[in-house]
TORDREN-567990 format. One record per residue (C-alpha): residue in three letters; x, y, z. Coordinates in steps of 0.05 Angstrom, whole numbers, plus 5000, padded with zeros to 4 digits. Layout:
% residues N
r, c1, c2, c3
ala, X, Y, Z $
...
***
This chain:
% residues 436
r, c1, c2, c3
met, 8283, 1786, 5247 $
ile, 8337, 1830, 5232 $
thr, 8325, 1815, 5159 $
ile, 8256, 1833, 5166 $
leu, 8262, 1910, 5196 $
arg, 8322, 1918, 5150 $
ala, 8284, 1909, 5084 $
phe, 8221, 1946, 5121 $
cys, 8278, 2003, 5135 $
val, 8294, 1998, 5057 $
val, 8221, 1997, 5028 $
ser, 8202, 2058, 5082 $
cys, 8257, 2096, 5053 $
leu, 8249, 2088, 4981 $
ile, 8170, 2096, 4987 $
ser, 8182, 2162, 5028 $
gly, 8232, 2184, 4965 $
ile, 8187, 2173, 4907 $
tyr, 8125, 2206, 4953 $
ala, 8161, 2273, 4956 $
ser, 8183, 2268, 4886 $
ile, 8111, 2266, 4866 $
ile, 8101, 2328, 4898 $
phe, 8145, 2361, 4880 $
tyr, 8130, 2339, 4811 $
phe, 8052, 2373, 4821 $
phe, 8078, 2439, 4858 $
arg, 8141, 2452, 4822 $
asp, 8169, 2514, 4877 $
ala, 8168, 2466, 4935 $
lys, 8237, 2466, 4922 $
arg, 8249, 2428, 5004 $
leu, 8217, 2374, 4986 $
val, 8266, 2355, 4932 $
phe, 8325, 2362, 4980 $
phe, 8280, 2314, 5026 $
ala, 8265, 2263, 4970 $
ala, 8347, 2270, 4967 $
leu, 8344, 2253, 5044 $
cys, 8299, 2194, 5032 $
phe, 8342, 2164, 4974 $
cys, 8402, 2177, 5006 $
leu, 8376, 2145, 5063 $
phe, 8361, 2073, 5021 $
val, 8429, 2067, 5004 $
asn, 8455, 2077, 5064 $
val, 8408, 2022, 5098 $
asn, 8438, 1979, 5050 $
phe, 8500, 1974, 5078 $
asp, 8527, 1933, 5135 $
met, 8556, 1981, 5176 $
ser, 8472, 2014, 5184 $
ala, 8456, 1947, 5212 $
tyr, 8515, 1931, 5250 $
pro, 8556, 1993, 5278 $
tyr, 8607, 1951, 5313 $
leu, 8637, 1929, 5244 $
ile, 8672, 2002, 5246 $
his, 8723, 1957, 5288 $
asp, 8727, 1899, 5244 $
ala, 8792, 1906, 5213 $
asp, 8779, 1853, 5151 $
tyr, 8714, 1897, 5142 $
leu, 8747, 1957, 5136 $
lys, 8795, 1939, 5086 $
thr, 8728, 1940, 5046 $
leu, 8706, 1996, 5004 $
ser, 8628, 1989, 5040 $
pro, 8649, 2033, 5100 $
asn, 8677, 2089, 5049 $
val, 8610, 2095, 5005 $
ala, 8572, 2088, 5080 $
leu, 8617, 2145, 5111 $
val, 8591, 2178, 5044 $
thr, 8523, 2164, 5051 $
ile, 8522, 2193, 5122 $
ala, 8549, 2254, 5108 $
leu, 8512, 2269, 5044 $
ser, 8450, 2258, 5100 $
asn, 8476, 2298, 5143 $
leu, 8475, 2354, 5082 $
phe, 8400, 2344, 5054 $
met, 8376, 2346, 5121 $
ser, 8415, 2407, 5142 $
ile, 8378, 2445, 5079 $
tyr, 8311, 2411, 5089 $
ala, 8315, 2435, 5155 $
gly, 8336, 2508, 5130 $
leu, 8275, 2502, 5083 $
leu, 8218, 2498, 5129 $
asn, 8225, 2564, 5158 $
thr, 8265, 2619, 5117 $
asp, 8249, 2678, 5161 $
lys, 8304, 2667, 5201 $
pro, 8365, 2649, 5164 $
ser, 8428, 2616, 5198 $
arg, 8488, 2647, 5184 $
leu, 8520, 2586, 5204 $
ala, 8489, 2535, 5152 $
pro, 8531, 2548, 5092 $
tyr, 8594, 2539, 5129 $
tyr, 8563, 2475, 5166 $
asn, 8534, 2452, 5089 $
thr, 8600, 2465, 5056 $
ala, 8643, 2420, 5106 $
leu, 8592, 2353, 5099 $
leu, 8597, 2372, 5027 $
ile, 8674, 2362, 5032 $
leu, 8672, 2308, 5087 $
ala, 8631, 2272, 5035 $
ile, 8686, 2279, 4983 $
val, 8735, 2268, 5032 $
ser, 8698, 2203, 5050 $
ile, 8707, 2171, 4985 $
thr, 8789, 2158, 4998 $
val, 8793, 2166, 5067 $
pro, 8841, 2107, 5094 $
thr, 8823, 2047, 5134 $
glu, 8863, 2078, 5193 $
his, 8811, 2139, 5194 $
ile, 8748, 2105, 5177 $
val, 8733, 2105, 5256 $
pro, 8748, 2178, 5262 $
met, 8712, 2194, 5206 $
tyr, 8652, 2156, 5228 $
ile, 8658, 2199, 5303 $
ile, 8657, 2267, 5265 $
leu, 8598, 2262, 5210 $
asn, 8560, 2232, 5270 $
ile, 8573, 2280, 5322 $
leu, 8554, 2325, 5259 $
ser, 8494, 2290, 5255 $
leu, 8472, 2316, 5324 $
phe, 8476, 2384, 5304 $
ala, 8427, 2368, 5239 $
gly, 8370, 2337, 5285 $
ala, 8382, 2397, 5327 $
arg, 8370, 2449, 5273 $
gly, 8310, 2408, 5252 $
ile, 8282, 2412, 5320 $
tyr, 8296, 2497, 5318 $
arg, 8262, 2501, 5249 $
ser, 8201, 2459, 5264 $
tyr, 8193, 2497, 5338 $
leu, 8199, 2563, 5296 $
ser, 8152, 2538, 5245 $
ile, 8097, 2507, 5307 $
lys, 8107, 2590, 5341 $
ala, 8088, 2622, 5273 $
gly, 8019, 2574, 5270 $
his, 8021, 2508, 5236 $
ser, 8012, 2469, 5295 $
glu, 8031, 2407, 5235 $
tyr, 8100, 2414, 5252 $
ile, 8093, 2369, 5326 $
tyr, 8109, 2319, 5272 $
pro, 8175, 2331, 5245 $
thr, 8201, 2354, 5321 $
ile, 8181, 2289, 5346 $
ala, 8218, 2256, 5288 $
his, 8285, 2290, 5300 $
val, 8274, 2280, 5368 $
ile, 8272, 2209, 5356 $
met, 8331, 2207, 5315 $
leu, 8371, 2254, 5363 $
phe, 8358, 2198, 5409 $
val, 8379, 2140, 5359 $
val, 8446, 2173, 5328 $
thr, 8466, 2192, 5398 $
ala, 8455, 2116, 5420 $
glu, 8475, 2090, 5367 $
phe, 8536, 2114, 5362 $
thr, 8562, 2116, 5441 $
leu, 8542, 2033, 5421 $
ala, 8583, 2028, 5368 $
ile, 8645, 2065, 5400 $
leu, 8647, 2013, 5459 $
asn, 8645, 1953, 5412 $
val, 8569, 1940, 5437 $
lys, 8556, 1881, 5385 $
ile, 8476, 1899, 5386 $
phe, 8448, 1916, 5315 $
gly, 8431, 1998, 5300 $
phe, 8365, 2028, 5315 $
arg, 8363, 2068, 5259 $
ile, 8336, 2011, 5223 $
val, 8276, 2004, 5273 $
phe, 8263, 2079, 5285 $
leu, 8274, 2108, 5209 $
pro, 8209, 2084, 5178 $
phe, 8183, 2123, 5238 $
phe, 8227, 2192, 5221 $
leu, 8198, 2191, 5154 $
leu, 8127, 2169, 5162 $
phe, 8119, 2234, 5216 $
his, 8153, 2281, 5154 $
gly, 8105, 2251, 5107 $
met, 8049, 2274, 5151 $
met, 8065, 2336, 5156 $
asn, 8078, 2346, 5089 $
ser, 8003, 2322, 5079 $
leu, 7982, 2366, 5128 $
ser, 8019, 2420, 5100 $
tyr, 8001, 2424, 5030 $
gly, 7934, 2398, 5044 $
asn, 7923, 2463, 5093 $
ser, 7955, 2519, 5048 $
ile, 7913, 2495, 4996 $
lys, 7848, 2505, 5028 $
lys, 7866, 2564, 5065 $
thr, 7886, 2587, 5001 $
gln, 7837, 2581, 4961 $
lys, 7785, 2603, 5014 $
leu, 7826, 2673, 5022 $
ser, 7837, 2683, 4953 $
ala, 7759, 2680, 4941 $
ser, 7745, 2725, 4996 $
leu, 7801, 2777, 4965 $
ser, 7766, 2766, 4890 $
asp, 7703, 2794, 4924 $
thr, 7729, 2855, 4961 $
ile, 7767, 2876, 4889 $
glu, 7704, 2864, 4849 $
arg, 7672, 2923, 4902 $
ile, 7731, 2959, 4898 $
asn, 7735, 2968, 4817 $
his, 7662, 2997, 4826 $
ser, 7684, 3057, 4854 $
asn, 7728, 3101, 4815 $
asn, 7742, 3139, 4873 $
ala, 7767, 3095, 4919 $
leu, 7817, 3075, 4862 $
met, 7838, 3140, 4852 $
cys, 7841, 3159, 4932 $
thr, 7888, 3097, 4936 $
gln, 7926, 3105, 4880 $
met, 7901, 3024, 4870 $
lys, 7918, 2995, 4807 $
ser, 7868, 2952, 4784 $
glu, 7921, 2915, 4741 $
phe, 7959, 2906, 4807 $
leu, 7913, 2877, 4835 $
tyr, 7884, 2823, 4790 $
arg, 7956, 2798, 4769 $
ser, 7964, 2785, 4842 $
leu, 7913, 2739, 4844 $
asp, 7923, 2720, 4787 $
leu, 8000, 2699, 4809 $
ile, 7966, 2671, 4881 $
ser, 7924, 2623, 4836 $
lys, 7977, 2595, 4802 $
lys, 8022, 2592, 4864 $
cys, 7959, 2548, 4889 $
asp, 7986, 2490, 4845 $
glu, 8056, 2501, 4843 $
asp, 8080, 2519, 4925 $
pro, 8018, 2520, 4967 $
phe, 8064, 2562, 5026 $
ser, 8085, 2620, 4973 $
ala, 8019, 2620, 4951 $
glu, 7987, 2633, 5033 $
asp, 8042, 2681, 5051 $
leu, 8029, 2719, 4978 $
thr, 7957, 2718, 4996 $
val, 7973, 2750, 5064 $
ala, 8017, 2801, 5046 $
leu, 7964, 2824, 4993 $
ser, 7916, 2826, 5058 $
lys, 7961, 2868, 5096 $
tyr, 7971, 2919, 5022 $
leu, 7895, 2914, 5019 $
arg, 7885, 2929, 5100 $
his, 7928, 2987, 5093 $
thr, 7906, 3025, 5021 $
leu, 7838, 3017, 5039 $
asn, 7844, 3050, 5102 $
phe, 7810, 3136, 5068 $
gln, 7799, 3151, 5141 $
gln, 7871, 3166, 5144 $
leu, 7888, 3189, 5068 $
met, 7889, 3269, 5090 $
gly, 7925, 3258, 5163 $
val, 7992, 3216, 5165 $
val, 7993, 3149, 5203 $
pro, 8058, 3118, 5236 $
leu, 8117, 3096, 5198 $
ser, 8116, 3036, 5216 $
asn, 8047, 3030, 5173 $
glu, 8079, 3048, 5117 $
ile, 8134, 3012, 5121 $
glu, 8092, 2943, 5124 $
leu, 8048, 2966, 5066 $
thr, 8116, 2966, 5026 $
lys, 8139, 2907, 5047 $
ala, 8080, 2881, 5036 $
phe, 8072, 2899, 4961 $
val, 8146, 2884, 4952 $
ala, 8137, 2813, 4977 $
ile, 8090, 2804, 4917 $
glu, 8130, 2840, 4870 $
lys, 8190, 2795, 4885 $
glu, 8146, 2732, 4859 $
arg, 8141, 2771, 4789 $
tyr, 8213, 2791, 4787 $
pro, 8245, 2742, 4827 $
gly, 8317, 2771, 4804 $
leu, 8299, 2843, 4838 $
lys, 8333, 2858, 4907 $
val, 8301, 2909, 4962 $
glu, 8349, 2950, 5011 $
tyr, 8322, 2978, 5064 $
lys, 8370, 3022, 5111 $
phe, 8337, 3033, 5176 $
pro, 8351, 3057, 5240 $
asp, 8346, 3010, 5291 $
pro, 8298, 3008, 5319 $
leu, 8257, 3040, 5281 $
pro, 8246, 3110, 5291 $
asp, 8166, 3128, 5317 $
phe, 8145, 3183, 5280 $
his, 8083, 3199, 5224 $
ile, 8091, 3203, 5152 $
pro, 8033, 3220, 5099 $
pro, 8000, 3149, 5085 $
leu, 8019, 3123, 5012 $
ser, 8071, 3168, 5008 $
val, 8130, 3118, 5004 $
gln, 8095, 3050, 4979 $
pro, 8082, 3094, 4905 $
leu, 8153, 3108, 4899 $
val, 8171, 3041, 4916 $
glu, 8124, 3010, 4853 $
asn, 8150, 3066, 4804 $
ala, 8213, 3049, 4814 $
ile, 8206, 2975, 4797 $
glu, 8157, 2991, 4747 $
his, 8185, 3051, 4709 $
gly, 8265, 3046, 4739 $
phe, 8280, 2974, 4706 $
ser, 8274, 2939, 4634 $
glu, 8282, 2862, 4622 $
thr, 8370, 2878, 4606 $
thr, 8369, 2905, 4678 $
lys, 8434, 2875, 4709 $
asp, 8414, 2858, 4783 $
pro, 8360, 2904, 4802 $
lys, 8355, 2938, 4865 $
val, 8313, 2991, 4904 $
thr, 8337, 3017, 4971 $
leu, 8295, 3060, 5020 $
thr, 8342, 3095, 5056 $
ile, 8317, 3130, 5132 $
ile, 8356, 3181, 5166 $
pro, 8344, 3222, 5217 $
tyr, 8363, 3282, 5233 $
arg, 8357, 3342, 5286 $
asp, 8298, 3378, 5246 $
tyr, 8266, 3328, 5202 $
tyr, 8268, 3258, 5176 $
his, 8302, 3241, 5113 $
ile, 8257, 3189, 5063 $
asp, 8291, 3164, 5000 $
val, 8282, 3117, 4943 $
ser, 8326, 3104, 4902 $
asp, 8339, 3050, 4842 $
asn, 8394, 3025, 4798 $
gly, 8352, 3036, 4735 $
ala, 8350, 3076, 4671 $
gly, 8349, 3142, 4701 $
met, 8327, 3201, 4664 $
asp, 8344, 3272, 4645 $
glu, 8339, 3335, 4696 $
asp, 8286, 3363, 4648 $
val, 8243, 3301, 4645 $
ala, 8260, 3283, 4714 $
ala, 8237, 3354, 4737 $
ser, 8166, 3352, 4695 $
leu, 8144, 3294, 4736 $
thr, 8122, 3338, 4801 $
asp, 8091, 3386, 4748 $
ser, 8026, 3346, 4703 $
leu, 7986, 3289, 4695 $
asn, 8000, 3266, 4623 $
asp, 8010, 3192, 4641 $
ser, 8002, 3140, 4699 $
ala, 8078, 3136, 4712 $
arg, 8067, 3211, 4739 $
ile, 8001, 3205, 4780 $
gly, 8033, 3169, 4835 $
ile, 8094, 3222, 4835 $
tyr, 8053, 3278, 4823 $
asn, 7998, 3259, 4880 $
ile, 8060, 3245, 4928 $
his, 8091, 3311, 4917 $
thr, 8029, 3351, 4921 $
arg, 8002, 3321, 4993 $
leu, 8071, 3338, 5019 $
ile, 8066, 3412, 5000 $
asn, 7994, 3421, 5021 $
leu, 8020, 3377, 5087 $
phe, 8100, 3409, 5098 $
gly, 8100, 3456, 5054 $
lys, 8167, 3424, 5022 $
gly, 8147, 3363, 4965 $
leu, 8183, 3309, 4931 $
val, 8265, 3324, 4910 $
ile, 8276, 3280, 4843 $
gln, 8352, 3265, 4818 $
ser, 8368, 3220, 4761 $
ala, 8411, 3219, 4701 $
pro, 8418, 3165, 4646 $
gly, 8447, 3099, 4657 $
val, 8453, 3110, 4733 $
gly, 8384, 3109, 4769 $
thr, 8337, 3160, 4799 $
ser, 8338, 3183, 4874 $
val, 8261, 3207, 4897 $
ser, 8269, 3235, 4967 $
phe, 8220, 3277, 5018 $
val, 8230, 3312, 5097 $
val, 8177, 3305, 5148 $
pro, 8193, 3334, 5216 $
pro, 8195, 3298, 5272 $
asp, 8135, 3311, 5303 $
ala, 8082, 3320, 5245 $
glu, 8028, 3307, 5282 $
ala, 8036, 3363, 5329 $
tyr, 8065, 3410, 5263 $
leu, 7994, 3397, 5226 $
arg, 7955, 3410, 5286 $
glu, 7984, 3480, 5298 $
lys, 7973, 3487, 5227 $
gly, 7896, 3471, 5236 $
ile, 7897, 3405, 5200 $
arg, 7865, 3330, 5221 $
thr, 7901, 3284, 5231 $
***
């Protein structure tokens, strides 16, 4: 009976690893499937050792003198490592600060396990099984975050991790007590893999369908927008950016449906804010402009993987109003015109500094920069497309608050574009008789 269960477990690990590898082959950006495949193949090796089927062998002096316990310990350490990385990639919105240290410790333990002497095998076995509990708990937490975010299919990995936490705890306890019973993992491991396979199948299927539906809807919206020159001028939208974004989403549908879904949501947020024509002449909450900027940056980061965007805000975010489309176009301009293919570590920084009588907003980059005369001319005319957004914002700021953009730049250093707004812009504009 044990032989049959063990054989079934071995086959389950092998099939699951091949299945994950096939998904990664078709969706090359699905990096977490690489680690799930590595986990499956590692478990495939692990269950072939007698210590996995009969944990009480850690008390057998003759067995401990062989190389098998050392290799089994290596597979346990690597399994924990791959599970930790895989769990971390289930939900990347809240990265763990401790995960890199945990993963590094597991890698070191895996290396040490190869040559650990016989008398230290049991302590190493205890340490690795305790660390297994942390890997399982992290998997549960990450799955919970995904469920909370609306991905109901993550109930399956939650169940899988709960099962394995119970199995590891029970098996580890019985092994330490030298209870001569077979390892529980060879019974429950296939179910663990099955639940993860169900989650991956549902996740990728749902993401593909959802993304394709949203992309079709966005295409229709963009077609309607493109027929209105006034709309494009008022919102400073570039049709090239919209079509480029859709092409990117379409490509991601074939490579990584999850990324495609995130990009589609980001583009939807971008359109929602830029098409709010009623607010174009007034002011909007700062949070609206920040959401628009982050949506735009999310799309641009897929085009420029090396791009870094840093946000330096007071905590909590100040509650004041600014002109709409006053920050995002500055960030866009910095990305499009500040960097070249040879720029090392391109970075854009958005800074908000509160003062007593005003808020100072600055968008700076470490790009090519420009001469003072060129920088000064950006707000003087509309000679080229690079100046349209700058001139538009500069003019609106002067009309609203009497002060426009301040541009500082130096060749080889970068560019800084900043402006100020009163702490209560709505009241300020009402006094001037401007509708907000």
